[in-house]
N, C-alpha and C positions, 0 to 999 in steps of 0.2 A: 546343309550345315546349321541353320536357323532349327528346325526341327530336331538335332541333335542336340543343342544346347538348351532347346526346352526339356527334350525328355531328361537331361540333368538335372534341371532345376525340377522337374513333378519327383525325380526318384530321391533327392536330398530334401524335399520338402517334406514327402512322404517317411524318411526317415526321421526326419524332424518330430513330425509330428507324432511318430509311434514313441520316441524318446519321450516326449511330453505327457503323453497318455501313460507309459510306463510312471512317469513320475507320481499321477495321480491315482492309477488303479493299482498298481502295485508297491507303493508307499503311502500317499498320503491318507487315502481313505483307512487301508487296516490299520493304520496309527493310530486315525481318529474315533475308528470305531472295532477295535478290535474285537475278535472272539471270544478272547479270554480276560485275563488282567490287562489294566494298562501297561503298557508297556513305555509310553513317552507322555511326559504332561504335554496337553493339549496347544499349551502357549507355545510350546515348543514347536510343535508339529506346524503351528498359524506362521512362524518366522520360517521355519527350513522352506515351505513351499508357497511362502508370497508371494503372490500373483501371477503363479503357474496357470491358473485356471484358466483365468482372464486372455494370457496370452495363446492357451490352447484353445478356446474358444472364436479367437480372431485366426489362427493359422490352419484351422480347419475349414474355415469358410474359403479362404486363400486357397488352399488346395484342393477344393471340390473345383474352384473357379477353374483354376490349372489343368486338371484333368478334364474338364469339359472342352478347353482351347486345344489342349492336345488331342483328345479325340473327332475334332472335329478339323483338322488341320490342313491348311491349304494355303498357295503361295502367296498369298493377298493377305495372308491370318494377320491380322495385331495382336498382342499381348500385352504392348508397354499401359495401356489404360486399365487392366488389371492391376499392373504393378502401382499406377499414380493411385487410385482407388482404395489400394490396401497401405499403402507407407506413407500418404499425404496426410492422415488423419493425426491429429495431436493426442488421441485414445493411445494410439500406437506407442507414441514416444511416450507418453505418460508412464504408460504399463512397463515398458523395458528401463525405462530411467529408474523406477520404482525397485524396479528387480534388482538391478543392479546398485543402487544405493544400499541398498538392503542385504547384496549379497554376503560380505563379511559376519553382519550378523548370523545370518544361515548357516556359516560355515562352522560358526561358534555355537547356534543351536546343537548343531549335528553332533560336535565336541563334548557337549556338556552331555546329551543322554547318553552318548558310548561310556564316558565316566560315571554315570549314574547308576545306568543299569547294562548289565553284563546281556541281559535278554535282547538288547535294541541292537547289539554290536551281534548277537545271532541270526537278529531278522534279517539285519543286512546281509550279512553273508549269504544266508539262503536265498533272498530275494535275488542278489548278483548272478548265482547258479541256475536261476529259474527263467530270468527275463532273456530274451533271443539272443542281444549281444553281448551278454556277459558281460555289462558296464556295469561298475559298482553307482552309488548312489552321487559321490562328488562328480563322476564322469558326466554323467548326465545334469545335474546341476549347473554346471559350466555351459552349457550347450544354448542356453540364450543368450548368454556373455559373448561367444562367438559366433553366432547366425546371422546377424545387419551386417557385420562387410562383406560375406560370404554373397549378399545380393548384388551388391557392390561390382564383384569380378562378373556374377553371371549377366548381367546388364551389360557389363564391358564387353564379354563375348558375344554377346547377343547384336550391338552395336556392330562389331568388328563385321561382322556376317551379314548384316542389313544395310541396301544401296539409299542412298538421300531421297532418292525418289519414289523409295517404299511408303506405304502408307504407315507403317508401325515408327518409321524413323523420329519421326517430331517428338510420338507419345512417350518413346524410349529414352530420347535426350531428354524430356521432363521427368520420366521416372529414375533418370541417373541423379539427376537432379534431387529428388525430393529424398533418395535414399542416404545420397551425402551428406543433405542439409539431416537425415534423420540420425546417421552414425556420430554425426558431429556433435549434436546435441545430447545427445545420450552420453560419447563422451565427455561432453563438458559438465555434464551434469555430474559425471560419476567424479570427477579431477575436482570439482567444487564441493563434492559432499564427504568425500574424504579428507580434503584439506581443513575443514569446516570440523569434522569430527577429531581431527589432529591436535587442530590447537584446542580444542574445547579438552581433550585428554591432558595435553600437557599445563593448561591452567588450571584443572583438577587435581593435577600430581603436586603441582606448587604449593596450591590451596592446604594439600593434606600435610605438607612438611614444614608448615610456617605457623606454628603455634599462636595462636589469638589471632589471625586472619580469615574471613568470612567474606562471601559476597563480592568476590572478584571477577569470577566468572561473567562474562559479557560476550554476545555473538562477534561485536564489534571489535574486539580485544585481541591482539596479537603478543606472545610473550617475545621480547629480543634476546639479551642477555642478560646474564649475572656478573656481577665483581664483588671479590672480595676485597673491602676497604679498611684504613683507618680511619676516622672519625676525629679530627684534631679538637678538643675542647677545651673552652677557657678555665674551666675547675676540672680537677681530673684527670689531666692529660691525655693521653689516647685510647681509642675504644675501638675494638675491633665492630667490624659491621659488614653487612653486606647489603647491597644494593640489586635489587633486581626492577630491570626496565622491562617496561611495555610499552605500545602504540601509542597511549593516553594515557599512563599512568605511573609512577616511580614509586616503590616501596622500600622503607629503610626496616632492615630487623637487626637486634644482635646477632652476635657469633658466637656459639660456644662448640670447640672442636672436640669429635669424640677422641676416646683415648686410641693413640697409636695410628692417627689418619694422617696422610700426607696433606699440606696445603697446596690446593689448586685455585689459581689465582681469579680466571675468569673462566664463565661459561656460557655461549650461545646458543640459540636453537639449532644449530647446525654443526656443531663440534662433538658432540658423543650421544650415546645411546640416551644416555638419562639428563635431562633437559638442564637438570642444576645438580650442584654438589650435594650428594645425599652422606656425605660423610661428616657434616658438620649439622648443630641442632640450628633452629633458629627463632628466634621470637620477635613479634611483631611489634616495630616502635611507632611507624608512622607510615602515611600512602597520601600522595598530593598527584590532582591532575599535572599532566605535561603543561598544558596552559599557563598553570601557576608559577611555574617554574623556570626561571632564567639562569646561565653559566653568567658569571661575575668574569669581562673582560678585565684585563690588568692593562689600563691604559700607557704605563711606565714602561713596561717589557715594548709596547709597539713603538712608542717613541724614540727607547734607547736604539732599536733595531734598527730604526731609521737611519738614525744620526751616524751609526758605526756604518753604516752600507754607502751612503754620502761621502763619510770619510775616506772608505776603500778606492771610491772612486778617484777621490781628489789624489789620493798616493799613487794611484795605477797613471793617473798624470802626468806626476811630478817625476815619474820615472823615466814613461815618455820622454819628457821634457830634457832629462837629466842623460839621455841615451845622446837626444841630437845632438846636447853641447858639447858631447864625448868626439861624436864623430866631427864636429868642427872644428876643435881643438887639434885634431889629426892634422889639420889642413896647414895648423902653424910652422912659419919656418924656425922662426923664432924658439929656444930651446925654452917647454911650457912641461917641465918633469913636477914643477908644485901644483901646476892647474891639474893634472892628470890624478897625483894624490887628492888635493882639496876633491876632483868630481867622483872619486873612488869611496873616500870616506862618505861623502854624501848619499852616495847610491846606497853605499852597505846600510847607513842611517833608516833610509827611506824603507829599506827590504825590510829591517828589523820590524819598523812601525807595521810595513804591512803584514807581516808574517801573523803577529800578535792580533791584528785588527780582524784578520780572516781569522784563527783559532779561536776568538770571542762570539764572530758570526756564526762559524758552525757550531759552537757550542749552544748558540742561544736556539739553533735549527732544532734540537731536542727539547722536546715540551718539557716543562717542570712535573714532576709525580702529582702535584695539588692539583684540586680544583674544588671551585667555590662556587657553591650554589646559592641563590636566594627566591624569596616567594616575590609574585609580581609587588605583594604592595609593600617590599623591604620590611615586613616585620619579624622573619626569622633569617636567618643565613648558617647553612652549613659548610664547612671545612672539610674534603676526604682525601686522603692519601694513596696512591695507587702503588700497585707494586712496581710497576716502570712506568717509562713516560709511552711505551705504546700502548700500554693497557688504556691510560689517560688519554690518549689520543683517539684511539676505538671507541671508548664509553663516549665520548664526548662529541664525535663523528653521529655515531648511533642516535644519541641523543639530541643533536639538531636535526637530523633528518625526518625524527619520526616528530617532531615540532610541525616541520614545512608541513608534512602529509596532514598532519591534524589539522593545520591553519585552512590547506586546500580543502578537505573534507567540511570544515566548521566554516561559514563564510558568515554574514550577516544575518541569513535568512535560514541558518540553521530552527528546525522547529524547537522550541522549548516546551518539554512536557508539565503542565500545568496541576491537574485533578483527574482521580477516577472519582465518578460518581452514580453509585451503584441505584439501582432502580428497584427496589422490591416488589415483587410480582405479585397482582390480587387475586389475579386466578391461575391456576398451576398451567404451563404452557405459555403463557406470555412470550412474545420475542417482539423486537422493534421489527419495525419493515422500513419504513423512512423517516425522515424527517427535512424541515425546512426551516428559515430564519420567515418572522413574519415582518411584513414592511414597515411597519408601525413599531416604533420606538419610545416607548411613553417615560415619564422623569421617571418612572422608578427602576425603568433598567429596560434591556431589549430582550424578547423573547424568540424563544426557538422552539416551534413543535414536534414531538418525537413521537410518534405513531408506531404503538403496536397491539398485538392482536394473539389469540388462539383460534382462529379460525369460527369464536362463534361471537366474539365481542370485539370491536374495534374501541380502541381506546386512546386518548391523546394525553399527551407529558407536558407540562409546560415548564420549559428551563429557563428560570430568570436569569439573566444576564448581569447582575449588580454587583455590591461591593464585594460578594463571593459567590458565585454560582448557585443556585438551588432550583431542583424541581419544586415547584409551589403548590402544582395539584395534579393530578391524574384523573381523566373524566372518560368515561365511557359513551361515547355518541352514538354507537350503531352497533347492530348485532351483524356484523360479515365483518370480513378481512381488510384492512386497507391496505391496499397495493400501494397508492401514488398521493405525493401533496405538491402543491405548487402555489405560491406566494404570487398573486396580482395587485398589480398597484393599483390606485386610482389615476381618474384621469387629472392629468397636470393643466394647469392653469391657462396653458395654450391652446390645451387641446377643447376647451370648452368655447371656443368663438366668440359670438356676440351675448353671447347669454349670460345674464346678468347673476352676481352675485346674489344669493341668497343671503336677505337678514336674519341673522341668529337671534334678534329680537321679534321676528315674524309669530312666534311661538310662545307660549308661555313656558319659562322651566320647568324640566319636569315631563312635559308633553312631546311627543313626537307622533310620527306619521308613521301608521301602519297598513301595509296594502296588502293583501291576497287575491291572486289570480284564479278563477276558479272556473271553467268554460268561457262563456264570452263576457264575464263582467265583471267587474274592481268594485271592491268596496273599499270606503276610506272610514276610518274608525282614529279617535282618539285615546292616547295610554291613557287608561285610567289610573288617574292620584288618588293619594288618601288611604288609609288604611285596607281599605279593599280592594287595592291592587294587586296580584299577585302573578308570578313568572307560570308557563304551561311549560313543565320540564319535555325536552324533546324525547319521542318514542319514535325509535327505528319501524317499529310493527306498528305503531298508527294506521289503523286504514278508514278508509271512510264508513259511517253507518248507513242504517238503510238509505237516508234522504239522501245520500250524494249523488250526485249528476252520472249520468250512464258514460263510460269510457268513450265515444263517440263525440261528446262535447267538452271534453279537458281538451288544453294545449297538447299538441305534439309536434316533434321534431320533425324533420322532413321521414329521417330512414330509421330513426332508433328510439320511437317513442317515447320523447322526454316527457315528463308530468314536473310542474315547478309551483313552489307556495313560496312568498317572500313577506320577509319580517325584519324591520332594520333595527338595529341595536345601537350601540355607542361608536363614539368618535374615536378615529384613527389617524395618527402623525403620518408623517410623509414617509415614503418609503425610501429604504436603504440602498446601496448598490447592491446587484446581480452576481451572483459568481458564480464560477461554471461550476456546476456539481449535479450528481446523482441522485433523485430524488425519489425514485421509486424503491419498490423494494428488492433486494437483491435476488439475483437470479434462481440460486437453487431452492428459494423460498416460492416463487411465483409460479411455474410450471407454467405460465402463459396460459391460463384455461382456455378451452373452445367455446365458441358462443354458443349460448342457452338462454332460454328465457327467463329470467329472474322474477319478472312482476308482469301484472298482466299490463298489455298498452294501456296507458288513458289512466291509472292507477293514480289518485290524487295526494301525493306525497303533503303532508302538512309538517310546517315547521315551526311548528310553537305558534307566537303569539301574545296577547295577552286577555284574560280572562277577568271579567268584572264579578265580584259577588251580588250580584243583584237579584230579585226578586223572580228574573225570567229563567226557565226550566233551561232555555237553552246554553250547550258549551260554548267553546270559543270557537268551533267551526261554525256551527249553526249560526252564531252571531254573524261571521263573516259571509255567510252565504244569506242572510237575510239581506230585503231590499233596499239597502240604503243607497242607492244610484250607481246606476252604468253609466260606464264612458267609452269614447270611441278611442282610437288608437291616436290620433292627433291629440287629444285633451290629455290621454296616458303620457304622450311624451311631454306636453307642458308640465304637468303635476311632477314629474319624475326632474325637470329640467330645473326646478325649484328647491330640490329637496339636497339638502349639505351633505347628504351622506351618501349620495350619489356617486360623490367623486372620493369615497372612503378607498382603501386598501383592503383584500379580504386573502382567504385562504380558501384552494379548492380542497376536497376530499374524493379521494375514487376508491370504490370500494370492490370487492369481489363480487356481488351480487347484482352490480350493475348501476349503482347509485352516486352520483357526484352531491357531497352537500357543502354548500357555500357559506364560512362564516365572516362577518365584519371585523370581527375585535377578540381578545380574548375574552371580555367581559359575557359576550354572546356563547364563546363555548363552555364557558364556567357555571353560567345558567342554563346549558343546555339546550340553548335557541339558536338553531341554522339560520342564517337569513336565507337560504335559497336551499333547494331539494330536487334533484331532477334525475329522473328514475329513466335508465336504458336497459334494452335488450341484451346486452353482455356484459362481461367483467371491464373495468376500465383500468389500462394498464399504463397510463402514463398521460400528465397533464402539463400542458408549456404555455406559459403566455408567450406572444410577440407581436406586436406590429399592432396593438389594439383588438388584438385578439387573444381567443384560447383556443388552444389544438387539445382536444380529447380524442385517443387512439382506445379502438375497441376491441374486444377478443374478437368477433367475428369479422375483423379486417378493416373495419372502416375508421374512419378520422372525422371527428365532429367539428366544423368551425363554428363557433360562437364569436359574434360583433355585439359590440357595443351601439345602444341607440343614440339618439343624439343625448338625450340624458343620460347615457352612460348606465342603462340597465343591459343587463346581458340576458336578452330574453332567445327562447328556446326555438321559437317559431319561426325567426328568422336566421336560424342558424344554416348552413350546408352543410352535406356530407361528401366527403373523398371516400369513394374505395379503391384504397391501395393495396389491400391484400385481402388475403382469403383466410376463414377460421382456423386454417391448419397453418399458417403463415401471416398472424397480424402484423400492424407495427408497435413494435417492443419496445422502442427506444426513440426520442424526438429530440432535436438538440436544435438550438440557431445558430448560424454559420454565414456571417458575411452578410445577413438580411436575409438569407436563404432559410428552409427548414430542412435539416438532414432527418429524413427517418429511416429508424433500423427494421426492416422485414426478412425475416430467415436470416441467409448471409447476403444479403444485399442491403444497399444505402439508396433511397430513394431522396432524390432534390429538388423542393417543391418552393415555388415562387410564391413568397406569401402576399402577395398583390394580386395573380390571377388566379392562385392556386391550381394551377396547372404543372404537371412533372415539366423539369427541365434535365432531368439525368440521372441515370440509375448507373451504379458500377457494383462489382462483385466483391466480397469480401472472404480471401480463401475459396476453397473445393469444396469443403463440407457442408452439403446445403443442409443437413439433421442440426445443425449449428448456426442456434439464431443470435443478433448482434445482444448482446443483454446492460453493456455498460459504454457510455459513448458523453465525453466531453470536449469541447474546444476551449484552444486557447490561443489568441493571435491568430498566425495564415496556419494553424495545424489542427490536426482533429485527431482526437487518441478513441479509441475503442475494442473493445475484448467480445469473443464470441463464448457461447454458451459452453462452460466444462471446462474453457482454456485457461491456461497458463501463462500466455501470451497477449501483450497489449502491442496493437498496431498502430501507425502512425502515419495519416493522409493528410495532404496538403488541401486546402481549404479551397484553393481555384481552380489546381489542374487534376485535382482528384489521383494525385499518384501516390502509390504508395511508396513513403520515405525510409520507414527503418519497423523493426517487432524487437521489443523487448520481452526476455525471458525471464520471468522473476521466482521460477524454482530456484537457482543457484543462492539466491539470496534468503527466501525461506527457507534453504536447509541448512543455511550458515545458523541463523535465527534460532531454529529449531535445534542444534546440534549437541546442546544439551540436554535436550528430554531424555525420556524414557524412550525404549530403543520401538516400542511396541506403537505407542503414542505418534514417534515422528514415524515412523512407516506408514501408520494408516492417512495421517494429514498429508506426506507425501504420495501418497497413491490417488487421492481424490483432489488435488490440488487444484483451484481455481480460482480467478480474478469474480468479486463479489463487489467490487464498487471501485467509482474512480472519483477524483477533484483535482480540478485546476486551479492551484491558488498562488498569487504571490512568484511565478517564475517555478514553480515544483507542481508535478504531479501527485497525488498522492494516490495509491494504490492498496485496496482492501482484500485480502485472500480468505478463502473457507480454512486455512490452519487458526486464523486470528493473529498473524502479523499483517500489522503495517507498513507498507514500505512509502518511500518518497525517492521520487528521483526530477534531476535538474532539467528543467523544459529547454531542449536547445531554441536557437533561435532559428526561424522559419520567416524567410523571404518570399518575394514573388520569384527568385530565379532559384530557388533552395529544389535538388532532386536527390534521387536516390542514395546518389555517391557523395553528394556534396559534406552530408552531416559527420561531425565528431564521431568516432565509434570507437567501442561498444560504449553503450549508455548503461551505467553501472547502476540500480536501484540501492538505494540504504535502507534497511531495516532498522524500525525505532525497537528500544529496550523496553517500550511498554506497547501492549495489545490485548486480545481478547485471548481467553480458553477456547471458544469454540468460532464461528464466523462472524466476520465482519460484514453488519447487515446494512450499513452504509455510512456514507460520509460525506459531510456538509458543515459550511464556513460561516461565520456572519461577522461582517467589518462593522465595528463599532464607532460611535460618534465620535469627530475629535475632542480630547479632553478627557474621553470615560476611559475610567480608570478602575480596575479591579484590586483586591486584595485577597490574599489565600494566607491560609495560616501556614508556616514554615513545614517543609517535609520532613516524613521521620528520615527518610534516607537523603543521601544527595548523589549525584552521577555515579560516584564511584562505588556504592554502597556504605559510606561511612555513615554512622550516624550524624545528626546537625552538629551535637554538641561535641564532637569529639576533637581533641587537642593534638598537637604537633606541639613533645616536648614539652607540656605543659603549657604553651602560651601562645602556639600558631592555633588560629581557629580556620577553619573552611568558609571561605567566602562564599557566596549565594551567585549565580548566575549574570545576575543583572550588575555586578559590581567587577565580575571578570571582563566583562563584553566592556564596560566603562575602561577600565584597564587598558586592553587593548585597542582603544580607539574604535570601538565598532559601534556605528549607530544603533540607537537603540530598537527595539521591534515593534512594528506598528499594531494598532490595536486590532488585528485580526484573528478570531479566532478559529483553527480547526475540529469539530467532533466528529468522534467517530463512536456510535453505536454498535454493539455486539453482545454476544455470549460469554458471564465472565469478565474476568481481570485479571492479566497475567506479567508475571516482571520477567522477561526472559532472561535477564543477569541472574535470577535467580536458579540454586541447582535442587535436583526433586528431594533432597533431604530436606529444605527449608522447612520450615513449619509453616510456613504462611501458602504454600504452594497446594493449590487444590481446595482453599476454602472460599472462594469467591467463582467456583466455577458455576456452579447453578444461577446466580443474581447476574441478571441484564446489567452492562456496565456503560456510561459515555464517559470518554478519554477526552480531555480538551488541553489543545497545544494551543502555543500562540506564535504566529509568524507576523 
């Protein structure tokens, strides 16, 4: 029976592959490359057959494996491993999700082509007659939508006929789980995409019907209901109005009925085919965020109702008492007719009073038709009269529910978008790769180093966070792409031991110590002073002249052939708090180059220095190589221990050509002087400072560990080399987690003890070994990571290494892209992947290849947290501000206490209004800080989150907006405050 089920799988798979081949060979290719004239617009052809070639390629491979399995069939044959291998891949889920998301667009493309060209209709009829199964194009296009659920049935049949002791049983259970997960993911993505597209069309329809309204399309916004009302004006009586209620916004318009139209009082999204009453004309009056509007509650009405209820209770008690008195009077033997009459009259009076109060209470249960709104600042008040109490009640209920949901989604850590800063390209093709705040924070402001390159030139842009964040300089530092960056703090006071604090007056102002190491000697020179002093610009192509020492006599690290030169520059201040962030370039740009030799081992890298204009013909290098004195290792340490600059922070840059450039201050880099330069035999993939060590991962699989000498000098000669991977599987990411070092190598995570440098544990992430770890950040006791080409971010426990949950970002991204052009939307959906991660202030920030920046509230992870204990599902939220192209990096900076920034007023507010727009001539839109103050929410701390990427896009704008596409080719930095 197992073989019979396998034959069924083989037959259905052959039929499916034939159908896919027919779509490509019989339809797509002839339409794209017709023998005669063009039958259909090529863009429509791309839309019709979107993702079909990729799906076919996958299933041809799978068919070949199934056929081989059936051809070699025996009783103990296993097939579950083939199913796992084919259906556990994220790429397959992404292909099917993209195809199904685009399915309605593909059908529309076929319909448009039929209407435009009769020749296309004839082409379809002819092809249907010629294909084997005589199936129409629509029948063939629906097959990928229906295919995945059929695999579930086939695996279920196989399990039914596979004993538990059969070697295939465990494989089939895993395969069943993977296929079910795949089907659920595809269905979820399809529902999410359909919902987002429907919401977008609804708001676009409303925008088209209201004269004067614009920019209300927002991926996070939903239309709730429309109400026809009368506004009570203090002057001019009552006016016809229409209220449009959204999930975060309320719009008021004038109302002008078309001739002969019927009045329709209210309209919600789910009550009719058209979402609004199209029988009237609307003209925009004002719009307000829901967080700025409150319903005025009538305290008098509530008090009156409560007093009436108390009176009714007392009258009920009186009736009960009178009943008891009447029964007691019956026991009297003496005549008591007059008493009975009095009791009867008294009971009648109580009944009348009770009836009146009950009627009054009953009437008060029906709410009045009027509803009063006021702004949070009480600057304006609006009174609207609804057509009925029910209409008023329903609107108020929807309004209150929307405000409640809005408050849940917008807590005090809601990111506040500040500014988009364009970075003009000095060379064509320049793209961001990585960024990091420097540990120094000078009086003029804090700095963020932003790296970009075009593959030939590496450039650092200095973003100064002062009164208003500005890019002060863009400096070319090397002739290679900068892949990674790390800020390394200087030694703290307690780490200096008993070494005396160097006296700053021991050297005259303007004179500083310069050290250059070449082979076994060290020369000490004074900084030249006076008009003859000049700086030597750093030249990354600088090589030694013929007088340079032989390669064998230069400093070399144990396995990476490092060379070093050193010159110290200006002071830096104390370091600031580190943030959990990705500091290497985004994965789609890295491609993780394999190990190769970029420079001859032992090549002396010269990092500048100083040059005196003297009569001597020697240049700066020759001067340092002159015999000014030679030092032993001990005397070198003593010398360094008295250098005040030995305790300064620095920034390390790793390049594609295997070089590390170390700068001690922004003044150094402005003058193109690097304090230290180390050459390695392979590309630098990641740099990380942890426990007074700097870990450097190379593309050849090695991790070099640099340690400070007694005087804090980073010396490559005392480095250690860890072989944690191979050229095909280098360490692509490193993150400090609970005092350990987590290293991502292929789809494995290696956990290293930083004290002993020994691997303590290793676990696998996913089943696809071709996908390496590209993004990884730690927060609390959780570690978030993403694999290459994946749209899922996974959470692991820092102590138990257990997989806690997985979050798919595709639905949230599809929602943000719902208003985009169909071609752009499907392209971004097809190649969607996570490109950057950042954990900051209880939020996980996620950068994507679609340019969408998402935030996810980080769940609390404790020592007892397990896979089933987290609240689910975790729903990422998209920011309205993002990039046109990829998000290249995410980083953050914590500003000093008391540090403040000033921004020019934005041109548009959060709802798309111009800043100066008014409501009824006197109501001004207040800024977000005042809104938060009115809601008693604590102000945001001075944490800045910075996203770098290709272009800038406001996802609230429609394609028809004049600003769309204007900034596509310019690199942008986006700033949020949290």
